[in-house]
C-alpha positions in Angstrom: -15.6 -8.2 30.6 -18.2 -7.2 33.2 -15.5 -7.0 35.9 -13.4 -4.6 33.7 -16.5 -2.5 33.0 -17.4 -2.1 36.6 -13.8 -1.3 37.5 -13.6 1.3 34.7 -16.8 3.0 35.9 -15.5 3.1 39.4 -12.2 4.6 38.2 -14.1 7.3 36.2 -16.1 8.4 39.2 -13.3 8.3 41.8 -10.8 11.0 42.7 -7.2 10.4 41.7 -4.5 11.5 44.1 -1.5 13.0 42.6 1.9 12.4 44.2 4.5 15.1 44.5 7.8 14.7 42.8 10.9 16.6 41.9 13.4 16.8 39.0 17.1 16.9 40.0 20.5 17.6 38.5 20.9 21.1 37.1 17.1 21.7 37.3 15.7 25.2 37.9 12.1 26.4 38.3 10.9 28.5 35.4 7.5 29.6 34.1 5.4 26.9 32.3 6.0 26.8 28.6 3.1 28.5 26.8 4.4 30.0 23.6 2.5 27.4 21.5 -0.9 28.4 23.0 -3.1 31.4 22.5 -2.5 34.1 25.1 -5.5 33.0 27.2 -4.6 29.3 27.3 -1.9 27.7 29.4 -0.6 24.2 30.0 -2.2 22.1 32.7 -1.2 23.3 36.2 -1.1 21.2 39.3 -3.7 21.4 42.0 -2.9 24.2 44.5 -3.4 21.6 47.3 -0.5 19.5 46.0 3.3 20.2 45.7 3.9 20.5 42.0 6.8 19.0 40.1 8.9 21.9 39.0 9.5 22.9 35.4 13.1 23.2 34.3 15.5 24.8 31.9 17.7 22.8 29.6 21.2 24.0 30.3 23.1 21.9 27.8 24.4 23.7 24.6 24.0 20.6 22.4 20.7 19.0 21.2 21.9 15.6 22.3 22.7 17.0 25.8 19.2 18.6 26.1 17.5 15.4 25.0 19.5 13.5 27.7 18.4 16.0 30.3 14.8 15.5 29.2 15.1 11.7 29.3 16.6 11.9 32.8 13.8 14.2 34.0 11.2 11.9 32.3 12.7 8.9 34.1 12.4 10.7 37.5 8.8 11.6 36.8 8.1 8.0 35.6 9.3 6.7 39.0 7.5 9.4 41.0 4.2 8.7 39.3 4.4 5.0 40.1 4.3 4.0 36.4 4.9 0.3 37.1 1.6 0.2 39.0 -0.2 2.2 36.3 1.2 -0.2 33.7 -0.2 -3.2 35.6 -3.7 -1.6 35.6 -3.4 -0.8 31.9 -2.4 -4.4 31.2 -5.5 -5.7 33.1 -7.8 -3.4 31.2 -6.2 -4.1 27.9 -6.6 -7.9 28.3 -10.4 -7.5 28.6 -10.7 -4.7 26.1 -8.5 -6.1 23.3 -11.0 -8.6 21.8 -14.0 -6.3 21.7 -11.8 -3.5 20.4 -10.5 -5.6 17.6 -14.0 -6.9 16.7 -15.2 -3.3 16.2 -12.1 -2.2 14.4 -12.1 -5.2 12.1 -15.9 -4.8 11.4 -15.4 -1.2 10.3 -12.3 -1.9 8.2 -14.1 -5.0 6.8 -16.7 -2.7 5.2 -13.9 -1.6 2.8 -11.6 -4.5 2.5 -13.7 -7.4 3.6 -13.9 -9.0 7.0 -11.4 -11.9 6.4 -8.9 -9.6 4.7 -9.0 -7.1 7.6 -8.8 -9.8 10.3 -6.0 -11.6 8.5 -4.0 -8.3 8.1 -4.3 -7.3 11.7 -3.4 -10.8 13.0 -0.3 -10.7 10.7 0.7 -7.3 12.0 0.2 -8.3 15.6 2.3 -11.3 15.0 5.1 -9.0 13.8 4.7 -6.8 16.8 4.2 -9.3 19.7 5.3 -12.6 18.3 3.6 -15.7 17.1 2.4 -16.8 20.6 0.9 -13.4 21.3 -0.9 -13.4 18.0 -2.2 -16.9 18.6 -3.6 -15.7 22.0 -5.3 -12.8 20.2 -6.9 -15.2 17.7 -8.4 -17.2 20.6 -9.8 -14.0 22.1 -11.3 -12.9 18.8 -12.8 -16.4 18.2 -14.6 -16.2 21.6 -15.7 -12.6 21.0 -17.1 -13.4 17.6 -19.4 -16.1 18.9 -22.9 -14.8 17.8 -25.6 -14.3 20.4 -29.1 -15.8 19.8 -32.1 -13.5 19.9 -32.6 -9.8 19.4 -32.3 -8.8 23.1 -29.2 -10.9 23.5 -27.7 -9.4 20.3 -28.4 -5.8 21.4 -27.1 -6.5 24.9 -24.0 -8.2 23.5 -23.3 -5.3 21.2 -23.7 -2.7 24.0 -21.3 -4.7 26.2 -18.9 -5.1 23.3 -18.8 -1.3 22.8 -18.3 -0.6 26.5 -15.6 -3.3 26.8 -13.8 -1.9 23.8 -13.6 1.6 25.3 -12.7 0.5 28.9 -9.0 0.8 28.2 -9.3 4.4 27.1 -11.0 5.4 30.3 -8.0 4.0 32.2 -5.6 5.8 29.8 -7.4 9.1 30.5 -7.0 8.6 34.3 -3.3 7.8 34.0 -2.6 10.7 31.6 -4.4 13.2 33.9 -2.2 12.0 36.7 0.9 12.5 34.7 -0.2 16.0 33.6 -1.3 16.7 37.2 -4.7 18.0 36.1 -6.6 19.7 39.0 -9.6 17.8 40.3 -11.8 20.7 39.5 -10.9 20.5 35.8 -11.7 16.8 35.5 -15.2 15.9 34.2 -16.8 13.9 37.0 -19.9 11.8 37.6 -22.1 10.4 34.9 -21.2 13.3 32.5 -17.5 12.6 32.9 -18.1 8.9 32.3 -20.2 9.5 29.2 -17.6 12.1 27.9 -14.8 9.5 28.4 -16.8 6.9 26.4 -17.5 9.3 23.5 -13.9 10.2 23.3 -12.9 6.6 23.5 -15.3 5.6 20.7 -13.8 8.4 18.6 -10.4 6.8 19.1 -11.8 3.4 18.2 -12.9 4.9 14.9 -9.5 6.4 14.5 -7.9 3.0 15.0 -10.2 1.5 12.3 -9.1 4.3 9.9 -5.4 3.7 10.7 -5.9 -0.1 10.1 -7.3 0.7 6.7 -4.3 3.0 6.0 -2.0 0.3 7.2 -3.5 -2.2 4.7 -3.0 0.3 1.9 0.6 1.1 3.0 1.4 -2.6 3.3 0.2 -3.3 -0.2 2.1 -0.3 -1.5 5.3 -1.4 0.2 5.0 -5.0 -1.1 4.6 -3.6 -4.6 7.6 -1.3 -4.1 9.7 -4.1 -2.9 9.0 -6.1 -6.0 9.7 -3.1 -8.2 12.9 -2.2 -6.5 14.6 -5.5 -6.6 12.2 -8.4 -6.2 13.8 -11.1 -4.1 17.3 -9.5 -4.1 19.1 -8.6 -0.9 19.1 -4.9 -1.7 15.4 -5.0 -2.4 14.8 -6.7 0.9 16.8 -4.1 2.8 15.0 -1.2 1.1 11.6 -2.9 1.8 12.6 -3.3 5.5 13.6 0.4 5.8 10.4 1.5 4.1 8.4 -0.7 6.4 10.1 0.7 9.5 9.5 4.3 8.4 5.8 3.5 7.6 5.3 1.8 11.0 7.0 4.7 12.8 4.7 7.2 11.0 1.6 5.2 11.9 2.5 4.8 15.5 3.4 8.4 15.8 -0.1 9.4 14.6 -1.6 6.9 17.0 0.3 8.1 20.0 -0.4 11.8 19.0 -4.1 11.1 19.0 -4.0 9.6 22.4 -1.7 12.2 24.0 -3.8 15.1 22.6 -7.3 13.8 23.0 -7.4 11.7 26.2 -5.9 14.1 28.9 -8.2 16.7 30.4 -5.3 19.2 30.0 -4.8 21.6 27.1 -1.6 20.5 25.3 -0.1 22.1 22.2 0.3 20.1 19.1 4.0 21.0 18.9 4.6 19.2 22.2 2.3 16.3 21.3 4.0 15.5 18.0 7.5 15.6 19.6 6.4 13.3 22.4 4.5 11.0 20.1 7.5 10.7 17.7 9.9 9.8 20.5 7.4 7.2 21.9 6.9 5.7 18.5 10.7 5.3 18.1 11.0 3.7 21.5 8.1 1.4 20.8 9.5 0.3 17.5 12.8 -0.5 19.0 11.3 -1.9 22.3 8.8 -4.3 20.6 11.7 -6.3 19.1 13.5 -6.5 22.4 10.2 -7.5 24.2 9.5 -10.2 21.6 13.1 -11.5 21.9 12.9 -11.6 25.7 9.5 -13.4 25.7 10.8 -15.9 23.1 14.0 -16.7 25.0 12.6 -16.6 28.6 10.5 -19.2 30.4 7.9 -16.6 31.6 5.0 -18.8 30.4 6.4 -22.3 31.0 4.8 -22.8 34.4 1.3 -21.7 33.3 0.4 -24.6 31.0 -2.5 -23.9 28.7 -2.7 -20.3 30.0 0.9 -19.6 28.8 -0.2 -17.7 25.7 -2.3 -15.4 27.8 0.5 -14.8 30.2 2.8 -13.8 27.3 0.1 -11.5 26.1 -0.2 -9.8 29.5 3.5 -9.5 29.8 3.7 -7.9 26.4 0.9 -5.5 27.4 2.8 -4.6 30.6 6.2 -3.8 29.0 4.5 -1.9 26.2 2.5 0.1 28.8 5.8 1.2 30.4 7.1 2.5 27.1 3.8 4.4 26.5 3.8 5.9 30.0 7.5 6.9 29.7 6.6 8.6 26.4 3.8 10.5 28.2 6.2 11.6 30.9 8.7 12.7 28.2 5.9 14.8 26.6 5.1 16.4 29.9 8.7 17.2 30.6 9.2 18.5 27.0 6.1 20.7 27.3 7.3 22.2 30.6 10.9 22.8 29.5 12.8 25.8 28.1 16.2 26.0 26.4 18.7 28.1 28.2 22.4 28.3 27.2 24.9 28.4 30.1 26.6 31.8 30.6 
């Protein structure tokens, strides 16, 4: 944990270099989209010392065609921003931040539903998202993180490190999102103030995660009751319950991604653009998590690591999920900087 904290502090105080990129295939430069902002507020603009990625007009007459153009442009930006490398960094931070993050979230949710109920619910949900082996690895991390410290000083120090460890991942998220949005260096909070601001925002997101966990518990209970009412153990009732569960999960993840995309970057982004990008990311994540779990279950990715195999599966799941998250951020950037234009 100390290694991740030191790395996150260094990341918060260093200057991120933004690579130039371009969008091809029927792409034209147009003014930045700003109709969703007040007159005196504009979308984040690249630093004048770098070559900016151009905005573009959607030339397709159909909605599907325009979405395809946005996906292609987002894919180009994903490559140009070195998303695979950013995903590797996010996976590293997430490995060290997951246990303290879950400890805090479970503690807050446990005030309402009870500690055991909150922890059991989140382990069950993680098992559905990342598979049984991933959930087992998370249980091991939680067990180690929950070991109580002896003495007042040790308890205070442990609690402080727990809080910093839980927010380390969000500091890295802010760095990556600022890079995607090409936020000028002069607009980024720097030094101790920037580091503290990042931690405060991160803690706010931790509280948001705790609230979403509580909402998830309520929704899960409501869905279970609805499934029994609609058909009990019948096949039709099972199908309806699965559809409702997918819709509820999609809504919860849309809110989660919207919170991150709106709060974490140093850029001013309209809610219209954020909700669109968050919804697309949530849809990709819900579809992708099943494919990731299937791949990890069928592959031998962890067979050569022995006792550490469950951790390897966890890191692999983090990495693939990070790629979906970063692609969604690129999609949001492209969507926010696009404008519909019909061909003459």
